[in-house]
N, C-alpha and C positions, 0 to 999 in steps of 0.2 A: 679664156679659162675655164678652168673645169670643176662639173658640177656633181655634185653629189646629194639624195634624197630620201630618206628613211622614212618608208610607208608604214604605220603600225596601224594596228587594229585598238577598237575596245572591248574586243571579244573574238573567242574561235567565229570564223566564219562570218567576218565583218563587211565582207568585199573587200578586201587589200589584195589579192591575186586580179580581180575584175580593174582596180585603179592603178595597178601598174601594168595591165595589160592596154589599158588607155596611155597611159602615161607617157611609157616607149612608146608604142605607134605615134605618136603627138610628137618625140622628140626625132624618130628616126625619119620623120617627114620633110626635118629640119636638117639631122646630120647625117645621112642613109649608114655611114660604116661607123659610125662614130658614137653608138649608143652600148650600152652593156646593161646585164641585171645579174644579180646575185641575192639567194636567200640565205645568208649564215649559217640559220637553225632550220633547220626541217624535221618536220613531223612525222611527215609522211611521205614515204618512200617508194619506187620504181627500180627495177633490175635495169640496168643499160649495159651492153658489153660486158653482163658479170659483175658488175658493179652497181651497188645501192647507191641513188642518188635520190635526189628530193624531188619529188613529184610535179612542186611548183616551178623550178626552175629546168625542169625537163620539158613540160608545156611551154612556160616562155619562152625558152632559147630554140624553141621547133615553131611554135606559132611565129615566131617575130622570124625568124629566119638570121638567128645571132651568129649563131655558127663558131660560141666559146666553148671550150672545154669544162666538163663538167666538175673535174678540181676547182675549177675558180667558181663557177654559179654557184658550186654546191658544197661547200668545204666540208660542211661536217650535218648530218644525217642521223637522227635517233634511233634507235630499235628498241626493244624489250626486254626492260635489263641496263637498260645505259644509263640510268640514274645511278640506280643501288650500284653497279659498280663504279659510276665514279664519286659516288659521296665513301666507300670502304678504302678505296684504292690510289684516286684521282688521277686514275687512267679514264682517256686521254688524257693526256697532259698539255701538250701540245694546240689547244683546241682554238686559245684565242691566238696563237702565233699564226695558224693556219686561216684563220678568217684574215687577223691582219694584212697576209704575205696576198692573199685572194683579192682583194679590194685595193690594196697595193697595187698590184699587178692591172687591174682592169681602171684605177682610177689614171694609170700611167698609160695606158693603151686607149684608151674610151675619152671622148669630151663630158660625154654626162652617163653617168650610172646609177640606175633605179636599185636601193636595198628593198626587199619586203621582210618584215617583218614577222613574228611568228607568235600564233592566240594574243592574247594580252598583254597588256605592257610588263607584265610578272614575270612569263611565262618565259623557259631557261634559268630561271634563276637558281637551280638546284646545279648548275654548271659556272656559274658565277656567269650568265653569259642572257640578264635579262635583257626588253630590251632597249630598256635605259641606258644596260652597262653600253650593250652593242655599237647604238648611235652615237655614246659619248666616247667610246674606243675610237671609231671610227670617224669623229666630226663632221657628222653630218645633219643636215635639220631634218626634224620630221614632219610628216603630214598625219593628221590622227584619223583613221575612218568611224566614222561612229552610227548606228544602225537608228533609222530615223523616228522620231517620235520627238518628245517636247522634256515631260517631267525627266522619263529614263534617261533620254539622250542627255541631260545636263548633269544629271546625277553621275553618269556613267562619263563622264567630260571628267569633272570634280572631283572622281577614282583612279583615271588615268591620267591625270598631269601631273600628280604629283611624284612619281618615277623619276619625269624626263626634268619634273624642277630639281628634283634633289642631285640631278646630275649635268645640272647647269645646262640642258640641251637645249637648242632653240627649238621651237614650234614656227613651224609656218602657219599653218591654218589649219580647219576640219573641214573634209567632205562626209557630209548628210548623207549616208545611205538606205535602200531598200526601204521608200516611202512610201505609204501604200497611197495610192491615186488620188482618193474620198477626202484624203488626209491631205493632203501634199500643200495647200495654198496656207492652211492654217499652221502647218508644222513652218514653213517658211514664213511666215510674218513673224510668227513667237522668238523663231530660234535666231530669226535675222536681230531682231532687238536685242535681244541679251547678249549672243558673241557679241554683237557691237559694243555693247554697254561694258564688256571685259575687253573692247581691243583683240578679238579673237577673229582671223580676217574668215569667213566661210569659203571656200573655194568652190563650193558646187553641192549642189542639192540633188540624184539621182533614185527615180524613181524606182519601186517595186515589181519586176519582170519577171513572172514566174515560171515561164521559158527558159530563163538562162539558171535556172535549178532543176528544172527537170530534165531524167535524161535521154540520148537518144537512145535509137533502138535495139542499135548495136553493142551501148552499153548493159540497156537494163536485161539482153538478151543473156549477155554477157555472165551479166551478175546474177542470173535465173539458173546460171550452167544447161540454156536451153538449146535445144536443138534445131536444125533450119530445116524445115521438110520443103517449103517452099518460099521461094524467092521471087518477088517480079521486080525486072530487072528492070523498070522504069520509073520503082520507088528512088528515092535519095533519101537513106537510110539515117542518115546526118540531120536531116530537114522533119522526122517526127521525135516530135517534144513529149514525154512523161506519157503514163499511165493509165488507164483506168478500172476497178477491181469491178469483177462480176458480184457481189451481194445484191441480195433484194431479189423481189421478182422480177418478170420479165420484160416486161413494158416499164418498169424504172429503168433496166439498163438498156431498153435502145435509145429510151430520149437521153441518158445518158452520152450516149452515143453520138445523136443526133445533136446534141449540145455542144460535142467537144471533139470532131471527127478525129483534129491531125492525131488525138493519143493514140496506143496501143493496148488491147483489151485483151485482160488476166483473167484467166478464164478458167473453171474448172474442169477441167475432159469428163464429168459425172454431168454435166450440166447440158445435156442436150439438148432442154428446151432451150436454152440463149442461142447456141449453136447453129442450130437450124433456123432460128429466127433471125442470125444476123444472116448466114447465108441466104437463107429467100428472100433478104431485103438488097441484099447486094448485088442477086442474079437479077431482078427484079428490076435494078435500078434507082429505087427509093434510098439508099446508101450509095451516093454517088461518089462519097468523098470517104467516112468514116467506118467503121476502124481504120486507121491506120494500118493494121496490125494485129492478128489472134496470137495470145502466148497461153498453149492449154500446159493445165499444170495436174502431177496426181495420176499421168501413167507413159508408158514406157512405148506401145505404142497406140499410132493415131489410127482411126478407122481408112480404108483407104478411099470410102466415096465424101469421107473430110477432106481430105486430099484435094483430088480432083475438082469437089466443089470451089475451093479458093482458089484454086488456077485457073478456072474458067472467070473467077470473078477478080483475079488478081489482087486477092486480100495477100499478102504474107503470113504461113502460117508457121509456128514454134512451138515445141511441147518439153515440156520438163518434167522429170520425176517425181521433184521435191513437192509435198503435199501444197493444193493453193492456201492454205489458210494461212502457215507457217512460210511460205515465201511472201506473201502480201504483206506480212507482217514484217519480215527482215529487209522489202523494199521502199515499206512506208517510211519507217525509219532511221533508214542511210540517208548522207546529206550526198550528194552528186554533185562534184565537182568538174569542170569542164575540162577534158582532156584533149591532146595536139590533136588528133585528129578532127575533130568536131569543128569542123572551119565554120560552119554558117552561124555553130553558134557565139566563137570567135569573134564573126565580121563584125557583130550584133551586140557582141560585148563593146566593141572599141568607138561604133557608132554612138548609143547608149552613152559613154563614160567621155566621148570628145562635144556633144551636143546638151550636157549636164555639168560639165567640168570646165570653170572659168582659166582653162591651160595657161594664156597669153599672163594671168595673174601672177599664175605658179612659176613662169619662165622670168619674171620680172622679181620678184620674191626671191629666189634663187641667184640672180645677178648683183639684187641688192639688199643681203638682211638688214633685218635691225639689229643694231648695237649697241641698244638700251644695255647696261647691268640688273642684276638679279638686284630686287629690291627698291627700286626707283620706282616713286608709282607712273611713270610715262611709261616703264616699261614693259613687256608681255607677260612678267610674274607678278610685277606691283600692279597690276591693272585686276589680274586673276582676285588676287589679294584684296585689294580694295572693294572688287564687284561689291560686294552684299551695301556699302555703303553708298557707292552711287544707285543700285538699285534705289533702295530706301528714299533717298535724294531725289530722284525721279519723280516716286509717288507722292510725297510731299507735297512735291509741283504743283503736280495733276490736283490733286486737293484745293 
């Protein structure tokens, strides 16, 4: 049998790519050379061999070593002005044809095809390619990824189910992602009861891990346009996650470094009080671990004594001529997605999803999908429609 599954999200950055990585990894263990990935509509692109391709397609193909041509894994990647051009001219006019052709090819060559959606269910509507449109066109069931909460999660589900219901797309279940650790038990308890009352399987509860959304040192220095002044050869740049900004007095900054030693320190080149204190503690052995690196902002050239001290302390040093405040504001507001070279982070993602998502249940649902018709009270959609009455009935029984 051939299997296709569509990973849709309740919104942007819901975790579709991390779930896709976990699924592809799981199925690859069962079918080593028989798993494919496709992202029909990509919003963020990168240049590969002179061609613009979707970042997520490029990531999955490289991280999972799929070896599939990008024309199949990324049939359409939007760019600035594409929506306006499509509305005015209808061009490109072959979008649906290209997506169908790509999926048909992958479906004919591979046993399992994981399809990743874009944004929330309505994204792509301007091209007549919303997530529901694409899932319906390809004839694949959907897993909906929702951010962890209680009221907000239920509200988001109720909003997101509608486009798929209208297109009669099969919903396999939901995955609740990015649950705050201190709320995990409460979220599981309440959502399990609610989704059970409407007959929707919860396929996994995935806790929030800050390190997965934190940039590696290589990504961070690239985004800041920073020059490498000294790099400790023993340092694994991929294992450095996130950064701290040197605002406040020196003692506050030093405490922050001690509390989170795996992070890089972004500091103004003019804060010699901070730079000297950090280097003194590194050289004396007080700071045996942190910070993982130091990035100086607002100066083209750095004094030689600072570079030499960093070398003696084994502290990687970078500099950027961009102003400190502007740089910090830029990187604080940026959402960092995992990149192909971040092997440690990819390993952590695969382990996290594998440990918290019921892959066996997903496989079972793919093999034996629910055949109920829409509108029947026993069907998935019927259960959603009748859910309020069932909940009221339960409350009355409790009384």
